[in-house]
N, C-alpha and C positions, 0 to 999 in steps of 0.2 A: 606298596607295604606302608604302613603309617609309621610316623617318626616314633611313636611311644613304644611300638613294637620292636624297633632298631635299637632303643635306648634301654632294653632290660636289663642287659650284662654291662652297662656303661655306668661308672659312678659319676653323677653329674654333682657341680657343685653351685648352680644356678641357673635359671631359665626364665626367658621373656618371650611370652607369645602362645601359640596353640600347639600342645603336643601332639593333637591328631590329624595334623597336616600330612597328605600324602607324598611319599616320596618315589620318585620315577627313577632315580639312579644316585650314585654317590661319585663325588670327584674330590681330588685335593690338589687338583691343578685347576686354576680359576678359568683357564682358557678352554676347559674341557667340560665347564659347566652347561648345562641345558635348562630350559624352563622346566621348574618341579623337581630340581636336582638338590641332595644335600651336599654343601660344601664342607670340608673339614680342613681348617687351617693348621698345618704342621710347621714345625721350625726344623729346617734343614740346615746342613753343614755351611751352605753359602747363602740360602735364600729363607725368608721367614713368609710363610703362607699366610699370616695374619696382615701382612701389608697389601694383600689382594683380596680382602674381603669384600670391598666395595665393587670391584670389578666382577667377582662371583655373583654379587646382587644384581648388577646390570644386565648380567648374562640370564638371568632368572632363577637364581637359587631359591628355594622354598624354605630352606632352614641353613643355618650355620652354626657348626661346632667348633669352638675355639677355647684357648685358655683365658680368654677376655669375654665379658659378656657385652653385647651391644642391645642397648634398650632403645624403647621408642617405636616408631612406625617402620615397618618393614619385615622382612622374614622372621621365623622363629629363630631365637638367639639361644645357644645352650653353652655353659660353660662348663669346662673339665679341667681337671689339674694336669693332665698329660695328654694332648692330643694324638699323639702316635699311639698310645695304648686304646684311647676311645677309638681311633680309626680301625685298627686290627679288630676289636669287638664288633664294630658296626659292619665291618666287611663281611666277617663270619656270619653275621645274623642276616644280612643282604643275600648272600648266597647260599643259605639254607645250610651251613655249616656241612660244606661240601667234602671235607675229610672223613666224614662218618662213613665207615665201611672199607676205607683205604688204609693200607699201612705205609705209614709215613717214615722214611729213612733220612735223617740229616747228617751230613759229612762236613766236618769242619776241620781246620788246620791249615798252615801256611801251605804246604804243598802236598801233591797227591789227590787233592779232591776230584778233579777232573777224571783222572785215569781210574780212580776207586769206583766213580759212578759208572763208567761205562762197563766196569767189570761187573758190577753188581747187577746193572741192566741185563747183561748178557747173561748171568746165572739165573735171573727171575725169568727170562724169556726160555732158557733151558728147563725149568721147572714148570713150564706151562701157564705163566701168569701174564699178564698184560700191564708191565710197567710203563709209567711216565716219568720223564727227568726234567729237571730245572737245574741248570747249570751255566757255566762259563762259555761254553760253545753253542749249544741251542737249548731251546725249550721244545720238547717233544712228547709224544705218545703215539700209538699206533695210527699210522695213516696222516698224521700231523707233525710238521717240523717247521720252526721258525727261528731265525738268529735270536741270541740272547742279547737284549740291550745291556742287562747287568745281571751279576751272577745271582743275587738273591733280590727278587722284586719287591717293591713295597707291599705291604700287607693286603692293599685293595687289589692290586694286579695279581697277587698270589692267589687269593681266595678266588677271584674270577678264573684264573689258569686250573685250580682245583675243580670248580665246578664243571669245566668242560671236559677235564679228564674223567671225573665221575660220570658224567652224562655218556662218554663214550665207552665205559667199561672197564676203565683203568682200575687194576687192583692194588697196585703199589705205586707210590711216589717216592723217588730217589733225588733229594736235593743238595746241591753243593750250598753251604750256609756260611756266608761271608761274615767276618769280624764286624764289618760297618752294618750288615742285616741285623747281627746280634744286638749290637749296641743302638740301634735304632728302632729295636721292638718289632721288626718286620715279621718274625715268627713267633710271636709272642702267644697268639692263640692255636698254635700248630701242635697238637697231641702225638707228637714222635713216638713210636715204637721202638726205634732203634737210633742212638746217637753215636757217630763214630768220630774219633779224634786221630788225627794222622800224625802231626807233628807241630812244634812250633819254632820257628827260627825269625831271624831280624826282618820285618816288613811292616808297612803301613804306619811306621811310627810318627809319620807327619800327621796322623789323624790321632792315634792313640797315645803318643807322647812318651810311653815308656813300655818295656817288654811286660812288666806287671799288669798294667792296665790293658795290653793287648791280650795277656792271657785271661784276664779278667772279662773281658767281652767274649772270649772263646768259651769260656766257663758257662755263660748263661744258657747254652744248649743242654748242659748238662744238670743244671740246678732244678729240682722239683720234676724231673722227668716222669717218675711214677705218679706223681700226683695230678700232672697235667693230662696224661693218659686215661686216669679215670677208670683203672682196672685192667686186668690181663697183663701178660708178660711184657716188660720193658726191659731193655739191656742198654747198657752203655760200653761200646767197644773202643777201647783204648789202647795206643801203642805203648806197649811197656817198655820198649827201648829208647823213649823219649825221656829226658830229665825231669820234665814237669808233668809226667803221667799221674804220679802219687797225688799231685795237688788236685786233679780233677777227680781221682778216685775217693779222695776224703769227703766231697762235697754232693755228690751224687746220691739219689736214693732208689737207683735203678740197679739191677743186678749187673755185676761187672763181670766184662769178658775180655781179657787181655790177649794182645797178639804182639808178635815180635820175634827176633833171633834169642832174645833172652830165655834160656831153658826153662824159667819159671812161668813164662806165658801160657795161657791156657790154648792158645793156637799158635803153633812154631813152625819152623821148617828145618829138614835136615835132608842129608844126601843132596845138597844144592849142586846144580852145574849151570854155570853162566856161561854164554857165547854170544857171539854176534847174531847166530841164529834164535835166540830166545832164552828161555829158563825151564828148567826141570828140576823137580824137587819131590820130597814126600811131604806132606802136611800133616802134622800131628795134632790132635784134637780130641777133646773129652768124648767124642763120638767115635773115634778111632782114626787110625791114618789113612790117607789116601794119596796117590801119585797125581801131579798136576804137570802139565806141559803148556808154555806159552810162548807166543811169537814176540811178546814184549822183551825188551832188553834192557839191562841195568839193574843192578842190586836194589835200587829204590824201587823199582817195578815188583821185586819180590815182596817188599813191604806192603805195597798196594794190593797184591794178591792175597796176602794175609788179612788185611784189612777187609776185603770183600768177603773172603772166606768166612771170617768171624762173624761178619753181619749177616750173611746168608745163613749160617748155623742158628743164629739168635732168630732168625725168621721161621727156623723149622725146616730148612732145605737140607737135603741128604748130601753126604760127602761125594757120592757119585754124580750127583747132578751138578754141584760145584764144580768138579773137575770138568765136566761137559761143557758147562757155561764158560769157564776160564780158556779152554782151547778154541772155543767158536770165536773169541774176540781176536780179530786179525791185527788191530793197531786203532789208536786213538787220534784224531785229526790234530795235527800241530803239536803233537807230543811225541818228539824223537823218531819221526816217521823215517824209515829207510827210503833212500833216494838212487 
């Protein structure tokens, strides 16, 4: 693919060199650069990729995208205002916008992301779909499982994973979206159809500094949801029991679906029975009530079930299928497993 083609959706502020150079691959780690690659220098929390531009050139980079412009002999140099944003757009273009045709679901919050993703995956399977999951435990899709190095991969790795999933017939991708991933723009070009907020409690303040900044990072998943999706139904699924729920509800342009034990929630539970053997409850929804049973234990897992049910309803899945998917999930690795 030509560099100029890759740059069509990137706002550039300067260029030195040939825009028609052929690009054989993209890397943001200079050690992974091969001859003919495009190297994108991004600023990380601990390291700055701009310090490794020379190493990338030595390894054969044909072009460099960075927040500074390198002039003179050497590969084509492209200057951008935000190299994280540029990497996201370049990755989407290089992997041919792999999310097209797949339903993307993003789950964010301090707790409950992993269990909610497992529940939603089980529901999607019960509905006859082929889901893929990117989360804290593994990255997986039918026939493929690998350990997860990070909860939310960098945009280049994310788009590569999407491409593999799309090529294997995946219909939906369920993602755990971390506050770090949101703050660093890793999911900037992901057109989520459903975004789920589980809760907010004290965590990651070494990175974010304050609870307000932590919430601000989480809120990036919900800002401009409908605009990014470019048409079709888009839903923001929000835990109405959380004190910060209304903050998110006020800023999203998507259709809001609330869940929780609060009687004003769109999706709520009553007739709840909790024991060491699991959970049984009636789920009340705008599409009618239905009974659920789960081997998961703990009241917080009832909240996770409500989150998954609300997300599934937003995807058009029937209450009966949701109940079948919930009961099929026997447990979540490393999450209060019975010994």
